[in-house]
PDB file of N, CA, C and O in Angstrom:
ATOM      1  N   MET A   1     -46.504  37.191  55.659  1.00  0.00           N
ATOM      2  CA  MET A   1     -46.640  37.648  54.286  1.00  0.00           C
ATOM      3  C   MET A   1     -45.610  36.848  53.620  1.00  0.00           C
ATOM      4  O   MET A   1     -44.561  36.489  54.155  1.00  0.00           O
ATOM      5  N   ASN A   2     -46.019  36.557  52.265  1.00  0.00           N
ATOM      6  CA  ASN A   2     -45.010  35.652  51.452  1.00  0.00           C
ATOM      7  C   ASN A   2     -44.203  36.683  50.682  1.00  0.00           C
ATOM      8  O   ASN A   2     -44.775  37.692  50.269  1.00  0.00           O
ATOM      9  N   GLU A   3     -43.085  36.518  50.494  1.00  0.00           N
ATOM     10  CA  GLU A   3     -42.036  37.186  49.712  1.00  0.00           C
ATOM     11  C   GLU A   3     -42.310  37.155  48.325  1.00  0.00           C
ATOM     12  O   GLU A   3     -42.578  36.067  47.814  1.00  0.00           O
ATOM     13  N   THR A   4     -42.282  38.312  47.553  1.00  0.00           N
ATOM     14  CA  THR A   4     -42.412  38.065  46.061  1.00  0.00           C
ATOM     15  C   THR A   4     -41.146  37.851  45.528  1.00  0.00           C
ATOM     16  O   THR A   4     -40.151  38.011  46.235  1.00  0.00           O
ATOM     17  N   PHE A   5     -41.050  37.450  44.166  1.00  0.00           N
ATOM     18  CA  PHE A   5     -39.954  36.965  43.653  1.00  0.00           C
ATOM     19  C   PHE A   5     -38.784  38.144  43.783  1.00  0.00           C
ATOM     20  O   PHE A   5     -37.611  37.922  44.084  1.00  0.00           O
ATOM     21  N   GLY A   6     -39.317  39.344  43.513  1.00  0.00           N
ATOM     22  CA  GLY A   6     -38.543  40.513  43.525  1.00  0.00           C
ATOM     23  C   GLY A   6     -37.943  40.824  44.829  1.00  0.00           C
ATOM     24  O   GLY A   6     -36.775  41.204  44.903  1.00  0.00           O
ATOM     25  N   GLN A   7     -38.692  40.679  45.857  1.00  0.00           N
ATOM     26  CA  GLN A   7     -38.157  40.839  47.345  1.00  0.00           C
ATOM     27  C   GLN A   7     -37.096  39.846  47.631  1.00  0.00           C
ATOM     28  O   GLN A   7     -36.134  40.095  48.358  1.00  0.00           O
ATOM     29  N   ARG A   8     -37.316  38.619  46.987  1.00  0.00           N
ATOM     30  CA  ARG A   8     -36.347  37.522  47.459  1.00  0.00           C
ATOM     31  C   ARG A   8     -35.095  37.706  46.646  1.00  0.00           C
ATOM     32  O   ARG A   8     -34.016  37.438  47.176  1.00  0.00           O
ATOM     33  N   LEU A   9     -35.144  38.146  45.393  1.00  0.00           N
ATOM     34  CA  LEU A   9     -34.008  38.488  44.778  1.00  0.00           C
ATOM     35  C   LEU A   9     -33.232  39.582  45.187  1.00  0.00           C
ATOM     36  O   LEU A   9     -32.013  39.571  45.015  1.00  0.00           O
ATOM     37  N   ALA A  10     -33.865  40.608  45.755  1.00  0.00           N
ATOM     38  CA  ALA A  10     -33.217  41.645  46.386  1.00  0.00           C
ATOM     39  C   ALA A  10     -32.602  41.200  47.696  1.00  0.00           C
ATOM     40  O   ALA A  10     -31.506  41.671  47.998  1.00  0.00           O
ATOM     41  N   ARG A  11     -33.206  40.332  48.510  1.00  0.00           N
ATOM     42  CA  ARG A  11     -32.674  39.782  49.753  1.00  0.00           C
ATOM     43  C   ARG A  11     -31.456  38.892  49.357  1.00  0.00           C
ATOM     44  O   ARG A  11     -30.417  39.075  49.992  1.00  0.00           O
ATOM     45  N   LEU A  12     -31.473  38.092  48.524  1.00  0.00           N
ATOM     46  CA  LEU A  12     -30.545  37.379  48.199  1.00  0.00           C
ATOM     47  C   LEU A  12     -29.249  37.926  47.756  1.00  0.00           C
ATOM     48  O   LEU A  12     -28.149  37.559  48.167  1.00  0.00           O
ATOM     49  N   ARG A  13     -29.506  38.914  46.803  1.00  0.00           N
ATOM     50  CA  ARG A  13     -28.431  39.938  46.260  1.00  0.00           C
ATOM     51  C   ARG A  13     -27.673  40.546  47.295  1.00  0.00           C
ATOM     52  O   ARG A  13     -26.443  40.595  47.286  1.00  0.00           O
ATOM     53  N   LYS A  14     -28.382  40.997  48.166  1.00  0.00           N
ATOM     54  CA  LYS A  14     -27.747  41.906  49.436  1.00  0.00           C
ATOM     55  C   LYS A  14     -27.159  40.918  50.289  1.00  0.00           C
ATOM     56  O   LYS A  14     -26.096  41.220  50.833  1.00  0.00           O
ATOM     57  N   GLU A  15     -27.670  39.765  50.509  1.00  0.00           N
ATOM     58  CA  GLU A  15     -26.930  38.907  51.519  1.00  0.00           C
ATOM     59  C   GLU A  15     -25.550  38.495  51.049  1.00  0.00           C
ATOM     60  O   GLU A  15     -24.571  38.309  51.771  1.00  0.00           O
ATOM     61  N   LYS A  16     -25.631  38.359  49.483  1.00  0.00           N
ATOM     62  CA  LYS A  16     -24.202  38.074  48.985  1.00  0.00           C
ATOM     63  C   LYS A  16     -23.343  39.348  48.867  1.00  0.00           C
ATOM     64  O   LYS A  16     -22.160  39.272  48.532  1.00  0.00           O
ATOM     65  N   GLY A  17     -23.917  40.460  49.132  1.00  0.00           N
ATOM     66  CA  GLY A  17     -23.132  41.613  49.096  1.00  0.00           C
ATOM     67  C   GLY A  17     -22.943  42.343  47.703  1.00  0.00           C
ATOM     68  O   GLY A  17     -22.060  43.172  47.482  1.00  0.00           O
ATOM     69  N   PHE A  18     -23.892  41.921  46.799  1.00  0.00           N
ATOM     70  CA  PHE A  18     -23.781  42.359  45.408  1.00  0.00           C
ATOM     71  C   PHE A  18     -24.637  43.605  45.119  1.00  0.00           C
ATOM     72  O   PHE A  18     -25.694  43.767  45.729  1.00  0.00           O
ATOM     73  N   THR A  19     -24.254  44.388  44.308  1.00  0.00           N
ATOM     74  CA  THR A  19     -25.066  45.443  43.838  1.00  0.00           C
ATOM     75  C   THR A  19     -25.858  44.954  42.587  1.00  0.00           C
ATOM     76  O   THR A  19     -25.503  43.929  42.004  1.00  0.00           O
ATOM     77  N   GLN A  20     -26.977  45.720  42.154  1.00  0.00           N
ATOM     78  CA  GLN A  20     -27.651  45.330  41.031  1.00  0.00           C
ATOM     79  C   GLN A  20     -26.687  45.305  39.717  1.00  0.00           C
ATOM     80  O   GLN A  20     -26.829  44.421  38.872  1.00  0.00           O
ATOM     81  N   GLU A  21     -25.768  46.254  39.598  1.00  0.00           N
ATOM     82  CA  GLU A  21     -24.806  46.361  38.600  1.00  0.00           C
ATOM     83  C   GLU A  21     -23.960  45.140  38.660  1.00  0.00           C
ATOM     84  O   GLU A  21     -23.544  44.659  37.606  1.00  0.00           O
ATOM     85  N   ASP A  22     -23.654  44.566  39.874  1.00  0.00           N
ATOM     86  CA  ASP A  22     -22.786  43.261  39.896  1.00  0.00           C
ATOM     87  C   ASP A  22     -23.502  42.248  39.257  1.00  0.00           C
ATOM     88  O   ASP A  22     -23.012  41.545  38.373  1.00  0.00           O
ATOM     89  N   ILE A  23     -24.684  42.146  39.688  1.00  0.00           N
ATOM     90  CA  ILE A  23     -25.637  40.963  38.975  1.00  0.00           C
ATOM     91  C   ILE A  23     -25.655  41.216  37.505  1.00  0.00           C
ATOM     92  O   ILE A  23     -25.358  40.323  36.713  1.00  0.00           O
ATOM     93  N   ALA A  24     -25.993  42.398  37.131  1.00  0.00           N
ATOM     94  CA  ALA A  24     -26.047  42.660  35.555  1.00  0.00           C
ATOM     95  C   ALA A  24     -24.943  42.172  34.850  1.00  0.00           C
ATOM     96  O   ALA A  24     -25.064  41.469  33.847  1.00  0.00           O
ATOM     97  N   ASP A  25     -23.564  42.612  35.468  1.00  0.00           N
ATOM     98  CA  ASP A  25     -22.386  42.217  34.791  1.00  0.00           C
ATOM     99  C   ASP A  25     -22.271  40.779  34.761  1.00  0.00           C
ATOM    100  O   ASP A  25     -21.854  40.243  33.734  1.00  0.00           O
ATOM    101  N   LYS A  26     -22.614  40.049  35.832  1.00  0.00           N
ATOM    102  CA  LYS A  26     -22.478  38.713  35.735  1.00  0.00           C
ATOM    103  C   LYS A  26     -23.205  37.870  34.668  1.00  0.00           C
ATOM    104  O   LYS A  26     -22.718  36.829  34.225  1.00  0.00           O
ATOM    105  N   ILE A  27     -24.349  38.349  34.292  1.00  0.00           N
ATOM    106  CA  ILE A  27     -25.255  37.726  33.454  1.00  0.00           C
ATOM    107  C   ILE A  27     -25.391  38.460  31.898  1.00  0.00           C
ATOM    108  O   ILE A  27     -26.107  38.093  30.966  1.00  0.00           O
ATOM    109  N   ASN A  28     -24.513  39.544  31.951  1.00  0.00           N
ATOM    110  CA  ASN A  28     -24.600  40.450  30.678  1.00  0.00           C
ATOM    111  C   ASN A  28     -26.010  40.949  30.338  1.00  0.00           C
ATOM    112  O   ASN A  28     -26.570  40.645  29.284  1.00  0.00           O
ATOM    113  N   ILE A  29     -26.586  41.773  31.331  1.00  0.00           N
ATOM    114  CA  ILE A  29     -27.854  42.390  31.185  1.00  0.00           C
ATOM    115  C   ILE A  29     -27.689  43.789  31.652  1.00  0.00           C
ATOM    116  O   ILE A  29     -26.615  44.094  32.171  1.00  0.00           O
ATOM    117  N   SER A  30     -28.539  44.590  31.540  1.00  0.00           N
ATOM    118  CA  SER A  30     -28.684  46.062  32.134  1.00  0.00           C
ATOM    119  C   SER A  30     -29.031  46.008  33.636  1.00  0.00           C
ATOM    120  O   SER A  30     -29.803  45.169  34.099  1.00  0.00           O
ATOM    121  N   PRO A  31     -28.421  46.945  34.357  1.00  0.00           N
ATOM    122  CA  PRO A  31     -28.762  47.084  35.744  1.00  0.00           C
ATOM    123  C   PRO A  31     -30.332  47.371  35.940  1.00  0.00           C
ATOM    124  O   PRO A  31     -30.963  46.976  36.921  1.00  0.00           O
ATOM    125  N   GLN A  32     -30.866  48.091  34.902  1.00  0.00           N
ATOM    126  CA  GLN A  32     -32.231  48.340  34.801  1.00  0.00           C
ATOM    127  C   GLN A  32     -33.073  47.078  34.907  1.00  0.00           C
ATOM    128  O   GLN A  32     -34.080  47.050  35.614  1.00  0.00           O
ATOM    129  N   ALA A  33     -32.704  46.159  34.284  1.00  0.00           N
ATOM    130  CA  ALA A  33     -33.467  44.813  34.081  1.00  0.00           C
ATOM    131  C   ALA A  33     -33.514  44.215  35.493  1.00  0.00           C
ATOM    132  O   ALA A  33     -34.561  43.683  35.862  1.00  0.00           O
ATOM    133  N   VAL A  34     -32.448  44.267  36.310  1.00  0.00           N
ATOM    134  CA  VAL A  34     -32.401  43.726  37.537  1.00  0.00           C
ATOM    135  C   VAL A  34     -33.318  44.342  38.519  1.00  0.00           C
ATOM    136  O   VAL A  34     -34.027  43.759  39.340  1.00  0.00           O
ATOM    137  N   SER A  35     -33.181  45.750  38.285  1.00  0.00           N
ATOM    138  CA  SER A  35     -34.260  46.719  39.064  1.00  0.00           C
ATOM    139  C   SER A  35     -35.627  46.340  38.725  1.00  0.00           C
ATOM    140  O   SER A  35     -36.387  46.303  39.693  1.00  0.00           O
ATOM    141  N   LYS A  36     -36.117  46.056  37.611  1.00  0.00           N
ATOM    142  CA  LYS A  36     -37.437  45.823  37.173  1.00  0.00           C
ATOM    143  C   LYS A  36     -37.796  44.298  37.826  1.00  0.00           C
ATOM    144  O   LYS A  36     -38.916  44.092  38.293  1.00  0.00           O
ATOM    145  N   TRP A  37     -36.906  43.405  37.818  1.00  0.00           N
ATOM    146  CA  TRP A  37     -37.148  42.200  38.521  1.00  0.00           C
ATOM    147  C   TRP A  37     -37.469  42.380  39.994  1.00  0.00           C
ATOM    148  O   TRP A  37     -38.462  41.893  40.536  1.00  0.00           O
ATOM    149  N   GLU A  38     -36.430  43.212  40.670  1.00  0.00           N
ATOM    150  CA  GLU A  38     -36.707  43.478  42.012  1.00  0.00           C
ATOM    151  C   GLU A  38     -37.854  44.224  42.438  1.00  0.00           C
ATOM    152  O   GLU A  38     -38.200  44.166  43.618  1.00  0.00           O
ATOM    153  N   ASN A  39     -38.537  44.981  41.530  1.00  0.00           N
ATOM    154  CA  ASN A  39     -39.612  45.803  41.651  1.00  0.00           C
ATOM    155  C   ASN A  39     -40.859  45.179  41.151  1.00  0.00           C
ATOM    156  O   ASN A  39     -41.937  45.769  41.078  1.00  0.00           O
ATOM    157  N   ASP A  40     -40.615  43.769  40.761  1.00  0.00           N
ATOM    158  CA  ASP A  40     -41.712  43.041  40.324  1.00  0.00           C
ATOM    159  C   ASP A  40     -42.432  43.634  39.113  1.00  0.00           C
ATOM    160  O   ASP A  40     -43.647  43.482  38.989  1.00  0.00           O
ATOM    161  N   ILE A  41     -41.754  44.260  38.281  1.00  0.00           N
ATOM    162  CA  ILE A  41     -42.267  44.880  36.849  1.00  0.00           C
ATOM    163  C   ILE A  41     -42.093  43.756  35.897  1.00  0.00           C
ATOM    164  O   ILE A  41     -42.953  43.472  35.064  1.00  0.00           O
ATOM    165  N   SER A  42     -41.043  43.162  36.019  1.00  0.00           N
ATOM    166  CA  SER A  42     -40.773  42.031  34.994  1.00  0.00           C
ATOM    167  C   SER A  42     -40.043  40.902  35.579  1.00  0.00           C
ATOM    168  O   SER A  42     -39.578  40.937  36.718  1.00  0.00           O
ATOM    169  N   SER A  43     -39.944  39.845  34.744  1.00  0.00           N
ATOM    170  CA  SER A  43     -39.262  38.614  35.478  1.00  0.00           C
ATOM    171  C   SER A  43     -38.250  38.116  34.358  1.00  0.00           C
ATOM    172  O   SER A  43     -38.479  38.183  33.150  1.00  0.00           O
ATOM    173  N   PRO A  44     -37.301  37.698  34.837  1.00  0.00           N
ATOM    174  CA  PRO A  44     -36.329  37.050  34.170  1.00  0.00           C
ATOM    175  C   PRO A  44     -36.704  35.555  33.358  1.00  0.00           C
ATOM    176  O   PRO A  44     -37.493  34.761  33.869  1.00  0.00           O
ATOM    177  N   ASP A  45     -36.099  35.310  32.158  1.00  0.00           N
ATOM    178  CA  ASP A  45     -36.488  34.143  31.327  1.00  0.00           C
ATOM    179  C   ASP A  45     -35.784  32.881  32.161  1.00  0.00           C
ATOM    180  O   ASP A  45     -34.981  33.085  33.071  1.00  0.00           O
ATOM    181  N   ILE A  46     -36.150  31.692  31.775  1.00  0.00           N
ATOM    182  CA  ILE A  46     -35.715  30.648  32.524  1.00  0.00           C
ATOM    183  C   ILE A  46     -34.159  30.373  32.422  1.00  0.00           C
ATOM    184  O   ILE A  46     -33.535  29.881  33.362  1.00  0.00           O
ATOM    185  N   GLN A  47     -33.613  30.702  31.299  1.00  0.00           N
ATOM    186  CA  GLN A  47     -32.096  30.526  31.403  1.00  0.00           C
ATOM    187  C   GLN A  47     -31.358  31.537  32.301  1.00  0.00           C
ATOM    188  O   GLN A  47     -30.314  31.220  32.870  1.00  0.00           O
ATOM    189  N   THR A  48     -31.892  32.714  32.419  1.00  0.00           N
ATOM    190  CA  THR A  48     -31.514  33.696  33.471  1.00  0.00           C
ATOM    191  C   THR A  48     -31.709  33.421  34.918  1.00  0.00           C
ATOM    192  O   THR A  48     -30.993  33.869  35.814  1.00  0.00           O
ATOM    193  N   LEU A  49     -32.836  32.571  35.084  1.00  0.00           N
ATOM    194  CA  LEU A  49     -33.128  32.179  36.364  1.00  0.00           C
ATOM    195  C   LEU A  49     -32.110  30.981  36.867  1.00  0.00           C
ATOM    196  O   LEU A  49     -31.789  30.798  38.041  1.00  0.00           O
ATOM    197  N   ILE A  50     -31.686  30.231  35.774  1.00  0.00           N
ATOM    198  CA  ILE A  50     -30.841  29.135  36.064  1.00  0.00           C
ATOM    199  C   ILE A  50     -29.466  29.914  36.486  1.00  0.00           C
ATOM    200  O   ILE A  50     -28.861  29.508  37.478  1.00  0.00           O
ATOM    201  N   LYS A  51     -29.010  30.927  35.812  1.00  0.00           N
ATOM    202  CA  LYS A  51     -27.669  31.633  36.082  1.00  0.00           C
ATOM    203  C   LYS A  51     -27.929  32.168  37.540  1.00  0.00           C
ATOM    204  O   LYS A  51     -27.096  31.924  38.413  1.00  0.00           O
ATOM    205  N   LEU A  52     -28.994  32.847  37.808  1.00  0.00           N
ATOM    206  CA  LEU A  52     -29.254  33.408  39.033  1.00  0.00           C
ATOM    207  C   LEU A  52     -29.145  32.372  40.164  1.00  0.00           C
ATOM    208  O   LEU A  52     -28.648  32.701  41.241  1.00  0.00           O
ATOM    209  N   SER A  53     -29.585  31.162  39.948  1.00  0.00           N
ATOM    210  CA  SER A  53     -29.547  30.199  40.963  1.00  0.00           C
ATOM    211  C   SER A  53     -27.978  29.891  41.137  1.00  0.00           C
ATOM    212  O   SER A  53     -27.545  29.792  42.285  1.00  0.00           O
ATOM    213  N   TYR A  54     -27.271  29.765  40.248  1.00  0.00           N
ATOM    214  CA  TYR A  54     -25.775  29.592  40.343  1.00  0.00           C
ATOM    215  C   TYR A  54     -25.152  30.735  40.968  1.00  0.00           C
ATOM    216  O   TYR A  54     -24.208  30.536  41.733  1.00  0.00           O
ATOM    217  N   ILE A  55     -25.558  31.902  40.740  1.00  0.00           N
ATOM    218  CA  ILE A  55     -24.974  33.085  41.284  1.00  0.00           C
ATOM    219  C   ILE A  55     -25.156  33.030  42.811  1.00  0.00           C
ATOM    220  O   ILE A  55     -24.183  33.212  43.543  1.00  0.00           O
ATOM    221  N   PHE A  56     -26.393  32.779  43.313  1.00  0.00           N
ATOM    222  CA  PHE A  56     -26.856  32.867  44.595  1.00  0.00           C
ATOM    223  C   PHE A  56     -26.595  31.734  45.331  1.00  0.00           C
ATOM    224  O   PHE A  56     -26.721  31.762  46.555  1.00  0.00           O
ATOM    225  N   GLU A  57     -26.202  30.610  44.672  1.00  0.00           N
ATOM    226  CA  GLU A  57     -26.068  29.268  45.278  1.00  0.00           C
ATOM    227  C   GLU A  57     -27.066  28.744  45.989  1.00  0.00           C
ATOM    228  O   GLU A  57     -26.913  28.235  47.100  1.00  0.00           O
ATOM    229  N   VAL A  58     -28.506  28.875  45.177  1.00  0.00           N
ATOM    230  CA  VAL A  58     -29.693  28.305  45.895  1.00  0.00           C
ATOM    231  C   VAL A  58     -30.290  27.413  44.612  1.00  0.00           C
ATOM    232  O   VAL A  58     -29.816  27.463  43.476  1.00  0.00           O
ATOM    233  N   SER A  59     -31.222  26.733  44.947  1.00  0.00           N
ATOM    234  CA  SER A  59     -31.934  25.796  44.027  1.00  0.00           C
ATOM    235  C   SER A  59     -32.946  26.701  43.202  1.00  0.00           C
ATOM    236  O   SER A  59     -33.304  27.777  43.680  1.00  0.00           O
ATOM    237  N   LEU A  60     -33.374  26.307  42.064  1.00  0.00           N
ATOM    238  CA  LEU A  60     -34.403  27.042  41.602  1.00  0.00           C
ATOM    239  C   LEU A  60     -35.695  27.210  42.376  1.00  0.00           C
ATOM    240  O   LEU A  60     -36.369  28.240  42.351  1.00  0.00           O
ATOM    241  N   ASP A  61     -36.030  25.965  43.161  1.00  0.00           N
ATOM    242  CA  ASP A  61     -37.082  26.075  43.917  1.00  0.00           C
ATOM    243  C   ASP A  61     -37.160  27.115  44.964  1.00  0.00           C
ATOM    244  O   ASP A  61     -38.165  27.759  45.264  1.00  0.00           O
ATOM    245  N   ASP A  62     -35.858  27.213  45.539  1.00  0.00           N
ATOM    246  CA  ASP A  62     -35.703  28.320  46.597  1.00  0.00           C
ATOM    247  C   ASP A  62     -35.736  29.547  45.937  1.00  0.00           C
ATOM    248  O   ASP A  62     -36.411  30.425  46.474  1.00  0.00           O
ATOM    249  N   LEU A  63     -35.044  29.861  44.681  1.00  0.00           N
ATOM    250  CA  LEU A  63     -35.020  31.201  44.090  1.00  0.00           C
ATOM    251  C   LEU A  63     -36.556  31.622  43.690  1.00  0.00           C
ATOM    252  O   LEU A  63     -36.918  32.797  43.640  1.00  0.00           O
ATOM    253  N   LEU A  64     -37.366  30.557  43.427  1.00  0.00           N
ATOM    254  CA  LEU A  64     -38.725  30.865  42.908  1.00  0.00           C
ATOM    255  C   LEU A  64     -39.648  31.080  44.208  1.00  0.00           C
ATOM    256  O   LEU A  64     -40.746  31.632  44.126  1.00  0.00           O
ATOM    257  N   GLY A  65     -39.156  30.639  45.311  1.00  0.00           N
ATOM    258  CA  GLY A  65     -40.020  30.578  46.506  1.00  0.00           C
ATOM    259  C   GLY A  65     -40.909  29.353  46.634  1.00  0.00           C
ATOM    260  O   GLY A  65     -41.960  29.501  47.258  1.00  0.00           O
ATOM    261  N   LYS A  66     -40.657  28.311  46.186  1.00  0.00           N
ATOM    262  CA  LYS A  66     -41.509  27.123  46.195  1.00  0.00           C
ATOM    263  C   LYS A  66     -41.402  26.717  47.682  1.00  0.00           C
ATOM    264  O   LYS A  66     -40.320  26.604  48.258  1.00  0.00           O
ATOM    265  N   GLU A  67     -42.526  26.520  48.223  1.00  0.00           N
ATOM    266  CA  GLU A  67     -42.614  26.085  49.680  1.00  0.00           C
ATOM    267  C   GLU A  67     -42.494  24.620  49.829  1.00  0.00           C
ATOM    268  O   GLU A  67     -43.035  23.902  48.987  1.00  0.00           O
ATOM    269  N   LYS A  68     -41.785  24.063  50.898  1.00  0.00           N
ATOM    270  CA  LYS A  68     -41.658  22.634  51.046  1.00  0.00           C
ATOM    271  C   LYS A  68     -43.081  21.929  51.212  1.00  0.00           C
ATOM    272  O   LYS A  68     -43.374  20.855  50.687  1.00  0.00           O
ATOM    273  N   LYS A  69     -43.818  22.603  51.924  1.00  0.00           N
ATOM    274  CA  LYS A  69     -45.281  21.960  52.175  1.00  0.00           C
ATOM    275  C   LYS A  69     -45.952  21.743  50.882  1.00  0.00           C
ATOM    276  O   LYS A  69     -46.689  20.765  50.759  1.00  0.00           O
ATOM    277  N   VAL A  70     -45.752  22.637  49.820  1.00  0.00           N
ATOM    278  CA  VAL A  70     -46.498  22.431  48.773  1.00  0.00           C
ATOM    279  C   VAL A  70     -45.831  21.051  47.910  1.00  0.00           C
ATOM    280  O   VAL A  70     -46.534  20.217  47.340  1.00  0.00           O
ATOM    281  N   LEU A  71     -44.486  21.025  47.953  1.00  0.00           N
ATOM    282  CA  LEU A  71     -43.820  19.864  47.460  1.00  0.00           C
ATOM    283  C   LEU A  71     -44.274  18.474  48.163  1.00  0.00           C
ATOM    284  O   LEU A  71     -44.449  17.392  47.604  1.00  0.00           O
ATOM    285  N   ARG A  72     -44.391  18.729  49.270  1.00  0.00           N
ATOM    286  CA  ARG A  72     -44.751  17.483  50.241  1.00  0.00           C
ATOM    287  C   ARG A  72     -46.148  17.063  49.678  1.00  0.00           C
ATOM    288  O   ARG A  72     -46.321  15.895  49.330  1.00  0.00           O
ATOM    289  N   LEU A  73     -47.090  17.934  49.587  1.00  0.00           N
ATOM    290  CA  LEU A  73     -48.434  17.610  49.145  1.00  0.00           C
ATOM    291  C   LEU A  73     -48.509  17.110  47.737  1.00  0.00           C
ATOM    292  O   LEU A  73     -49.384  16.292  47.451  1.00  0.00           O
ATOM    293  N   PHE A  74     -47.637  17.547  46.808  1.00  0.00           N
ATOM    294  CA  PHE A  74     -47.544  17.253  45.350  1.00  0.00           C
ATOM    295  C   PHE A  74     -47.157  15.728  45.438  1.00  0.00           C
ATOM    296  O   PHE A  74     -47.818  14.884  44.832  1.00  0.00           O
ATOM    297  N   HIS A  75     -46.153  15.427  46.149  1.00  0.00           N
ATOM    298  CA  HIS A  75     -45.574  13.974  46.195  1.00  0.00           C
ATOM    299  C   HIS A  75     -46.574  13.046  46.864  1.00  0.00           C
ATOM    300  O   HIS A  75     -46.589  11.849  46.579  1.00  0.00           O
ATOM    301  N   GLN A  76     -47.336  13.530  47.669  1.00  0.00           N
ATOM    302  CA  GLN A  76     -48.367  12.634  48.400  1.00  0.00           C
ATOM    303  C   GLN A  76     -49.375  12.331  47.455  1.00  0.00           C
ATOM    304  O   GLN A  76     -49.760  11.170  47.321  1.00  0.00           O
ATOM    305  N   LYS A  77     -49.873  13.330  46.738  1.00  0.00           N
ATOM    306  CA  LYS A  77     -50.855  13.169  45.695  1.00  0.00           C
ATOM    307  C   LYS A  77     -50.404  12.122  44.591  1.00  0.00           C
ATOM    308  O   LYS A  77     -51.129  11.218  44.175  1.00  0.00           O
ATOM    309  N   LYS A  78     -49.194  12.353  44.203  1.00  0.00           N
ATOM    310  CA  LYS A  78     -48.358  11.667  43.197  1.00  0.00           C
ATOM    311  C   LYS A  78     -48.392  10.257  43.536  1.00  0.00           C
ATOM    312  O   LYS A  78     -48.749   9.424  42.703  1.00  0.00           O
ATOM    313  N   GLU A  79     -48.017   9.922  44.795  1.00  0.00           N
ATOM    314  CA  GLU A  79     -47.873   8.498  45.241  1.00  0.00           C
ATOM    315  C   GLU A  79     -49.299   7.952  45.283  1.00  0.00           C
ATOM    316  O   GLU A  79     -49.418   6.797  44.873  1.00  0.00           O
ATOM    317  N   LYS A  80     -50.460   8.608  45.727  1.00  0.00           N
ATOM    318  CA  LYS A  80     -51.763   8.053  45.494  1.00  0.00           C
ATOM    319  C   LYS A  80     -52.155   7.626  44.134  1.00  0.00           C
ATOM    320  O   LYS A  80     -52.721   6.561  43.890  1.00  0.00           O
ATOM    321  N   ILE A  81     -51.843   8.463  43.322  1.00  0.00           N
ATOM    322  CA  ILE A  81     -52.102   8.322  41.844  1.00  0.00           C
ATOM    323  C   ILE A  81     -51.403   6.833  41.511  1.00  0.00           C
ATOM    324  O   ILE A  81     -52.030   5.876  41.059  1.00  0.00           O
ATOM    325  N   LEU A  82     -49.971   6.840  41.828  1.00  0.00           N
ATOM    326  CA  LEU A  82     -49.242   5.626  41.343  1.00  0.00           C
ATOM    327  C   LEU A  82     -49.768   4.281  41.885  1.00  0.00           C
ATOM    328  O   LEU A  82     -49.769   3.251  41.211  1.00  0.00           O
ATOM    329  N   ILE A  83     -50.256   4.376  43.274  1.00  0.00           N
ATOM    330  CA  ILE A  83     -50.667   3.389  43.944  1.00  0.00           C
ATOM    331  C   ILE A  83     -52.038   2.621  43.299  1.00  0.00           C
ATOM    332  O   ILE A  83     -52.234   1.406  43.305  1.00  0.00           O
ATOM    333  N   LYS A  84     -52.986   3.728  42.709  1.00  0.00           N
ATOM    334  CA  LYS A  84     -54.167   3.119  42.265  1.00  0.00           C
ATOM    335  C   LYS A  84     -54.170   2.171  40.992  1.00  0.00           C
ATOM    336  O   LYS A  84     -55.217   1.644  40.617  1.00  0.00           O
TER     337      LYS A  84
END
């Protein structure tokens, strides 16, 4: 089963030992907003995603759950287009 963004965010937060309030304080939002993200009710904007990637020390790809297999296929298709 693939992890949703909210599940991934909650896992990363817990791995770092942060509460929802800790995250909210770090990026100047309400703890309710963090809760909504973790429950997949809403999503953070791009600027907030960047801040979250710094807080959790992960790339945006990792934060968003981008699979390496998908990236590999993208680059293979891109190379084929460039070669033609």
